[in-house]
C-alpha positions in Angstrom: 28.7 7.4 203.0 28.9 10.7 201.3 27.3 10.5 197.7 29.4 10.9 194.2 29.8 14.2 193.1 27.7 14.5 189.7 30.1 14.0 186.5 29.6 17.6 184.5 31.7 19.1 181.9 30.6 22.2 180.6 29.8 22.5 177.2 29.1 18.4 177.1 25.3 17.5 176.3 23.8 15.9 179.2 21.0 13.1 179.5 18.2 13.9 182.3 15.8 11.5 183.9 13.2 13.1 186.7 10.8 11.2 188.2 7.9 11.6 190.3 8.1 10.2 193.7 7.1 6.6 194.1 6.6 6.9 190.5 3.7 9.3 191.6 1.8 11.2 188.6 3.5 14.6 188.3 2.1 15.5 184.8 -1.6 15.3 184.9 -2.3 16.8 181.4 -1.0 18.8 178.8 -1.6 21.8 180.6 0.9 20.7 183.2 3.6 19.8 180.4 3.2 23.6 179.2 4.0 25.4 182.4 6.9 22.6 183.0 8.2 23.3 179.9 7.6 27.5 180.0 9.4 27.3 183.5 12.6 25.0 182.2 12.6 27.3 179.3 13.3 30.4 181.8 15.5 28.4 184.5 18.1 27.8 181.0 18.2 31.2 180.0 19.1 32.7 183.4 21.7 30.1 184.7 23.0 29.0 181.1 21.8 25.7 179.6 21.4 25.1 176.2 18.3 22.5 176.2 18.1 19.9 172.7 15.4 17.9 173.5 12.5 16.9 176.0 9.9 14.2 176.5 7.6 14.7 179.4 5.9 11.4 180.7 3.1 11.0 183.2 5.5 10.2 186.1 9.0 11.4 184.9 10.5 13.3 182.2 13.6 13.1 180.0 15.8 15.8 178.8 19.0 16.3 176.7 20.6 19.7 177.5 24.0 21.4 177.7 25.2 23.5 180.2 27.2 26.7 179.5 29.2 26.7 183.1 29.8 24.1 185.5 26.8 25.4 187.7 24.4 25.7 185.0 23.1 21.9 185.0 22.6 22.0 189.4 21.2 25.5 189.6 18.9 24.8 186.1 17.0 21.4 187.4 17.0 22.9 191.6 15.0 26.2 190.5 13.0 24.3 188.0 12.4 21.5 190.8 11.1 23.5 193.5 8.9 25.8 190.9 7.4 23.2 189.8 6.8 21.1 192.9 5.3 23.9 194.5 2.9 24.2 191.5 1.8 21.0 191.8 1.6 20.7 195.7 -0.9 23.7 195.2 -2.8 22.5 192.8 -3.4 18.8 194.5 -3.6 20.5 198.0 -0.8 17.9 199.0 2.9 19.1 200.5 6.2 17.8 200.6 8.6 16.3 197.4 7.1 15.4 194.3 10.5 13.9 193.4 12.3 10.6 193.7 15.4 11.8 195.0 18.3 13.2 192.6 17.6 12.9 189.1 19.6 10.9 187.2 22.1 12.1 184.7 24.6 10.8 182.1 27.5 12.8 180.0 27.1 12.1 176.7 30.2 11.9 173.9 29.1 14.3 171.2 29.0 11.5 168.7 26.2 9.9 170.5 23.9 12.9 171.0 21.7 12.4 168.0 21.0 8.7 169.4 20.0 10.0 172.7 18.0 12.6 171.3 15.9 10.2 169.1 16.1 8.2 172.6 14.3 10.3 174.4 11.7 11.4 171.3 10.7 7.7 171.1 10.1 7.4 174.3 6.3 7.5 174.5 6.4 5.3 171.5 8.6 2.9 173.4 6.0 3.1 176.1 3.1 2.5 174.5 1.4 5.9 174.6 1.8 6.5 171.3 2.4 4.8 167.8 4.0 7.3 166.4 6.9 9.9 167.4 4.8 12.8 165.3 1.9 12.0 167.5 3.8 12.7 170.7 2.8 16.5 172.0 4.9 16.0 175.1 8.2 15.8 173.2 10.5 17.8 171.2 10.3 15.7 168.5 7.7 18.5 166.6 10.4 21.3 167.2 12.8 19.3 165.0 10.6 18.1 161.7 9.1 21.8 161.1 5.9 21.0 163.2 4.8 23.7 165.8 7.0 23.2 168.2 9.3 24.9 171.4 11.6 27.9 169.4 13.4 28.3 172.7 15.4 24.8 172.1 18.9 24.8 171.0 19.8 22.5 168.5 22.8 20.5 169.6 25.8 21.0 166.7 25.8 17.3 165.3 21.9 18.2 164.3 22.9 21.0 162.3 25.5 18.8 160.8 22.5 16.7 159.3 22.0 19.2 156.4 22.5 22.9 154.9 19.4 23.7 155.3 16.5 23.6 157.9 14.4 21.7 155.2 17.5 19.2 154.6 17.8 18.7 158.9 14.1 18.3 159.2 14.0 15.3 156.8 17.1 14.0 157.9 16.0 13.8 161.4 12.6 12.4 160.3 14.5 9.5 158.4 16.6 8.5 161.6 13.8 8.6 164.1 11.6 6.5 161.7 14.7 4.0 161.3 14.7 3.3 164.9 17.4 2.6 167.3 18.3 -1.1 167.6 17.7 -2.8 171.0 21.3 -3.1 172.4 21.5 1.0 171.7 18.2 1.7 174.1 19.5 -0.9 176.5 23.1 1.3 176.9 21.4 4.6 177.0 19.2 3.0 179.6 21.6 1.4 181.7 24.3 4.5 181.7 21.4 6.9 182.8 19.7 4.9 185.4 23.0 4.4 187.1 24.6 8.2 186.6 27.4 7.2 184.0 28.6 8.5 181.6 27.6 7.0 177.9 31.0 7.6 176.1 33.9 6.2 173.5 37.4 5.7 174.6 38.2 8.7 172.3 36.3 10.9 174.7 37.9 9.1 177.8 41.8 9.6 176.7 40.8 13.2 175.5 39.8 14.2 179.3 42.5 12.3 181.1 42.1 14.6 184.5 39.0 12.2 185.3 40.1 8.9 187.1 38.9 5.7 184.4 36.5 4.5 187.4 34.4 7.5 186.2 34.1 6.9 183.2 33.5 3.0 183.5 30.1 1.3 183.6 30.6 -1.7 186.2 28.7 -4.8 186.3 25.8 -4.9 189.2 26.1 -6.7 192.0 28.7 -7.8 194.4 32.3 -8.1 193.1 33.4 -11.8 192.4 35.8 -13.8 195.0 39.4 -13.8 193.5 
């Protein structure tokens, strides 16, 4: 059966998840993270993707990006994935894929973008790798609170709305992340992401009528009930 086309709308944010094959380690140390981020920056610039947030974990990575064109997302991730796989294989003396099939993607309603960004930057804390967001070296959190970060990142428009000055936005973001997210929010983000379904509001769906309702809905797992 042909796989379903990825739902991408140019100009709308996407939450991405890439995993190591069979959960293998793909980021052995910060040097690996640094190389991945540098090549992400290069690919995003070449193919037109704004990168808002990231979290690099030992065996997977979360990204929040906005593709400028319909092809931007696929071109960016293909280029980055191939280049990084070659690097890991050369470093480890291995061959073959390092990735677990297609990356997961969830189109994000603009009004939910900051919740997803918080989810991403708190990923190491939820996983028990760090106790505080500010201790995470391999996320974009420092970039959003005025620390030593990644100057090439593109802030989402909703981040700009947090304050009139960089300092105001940094303080607002720090407070928002420290507040944490309710369990149901984290669960919703996770479910939509791993099943590559859009996390959007009814209003957003109504504003994009060309897509069938089936593309938007997150259906229950398992076999359908008998009538």
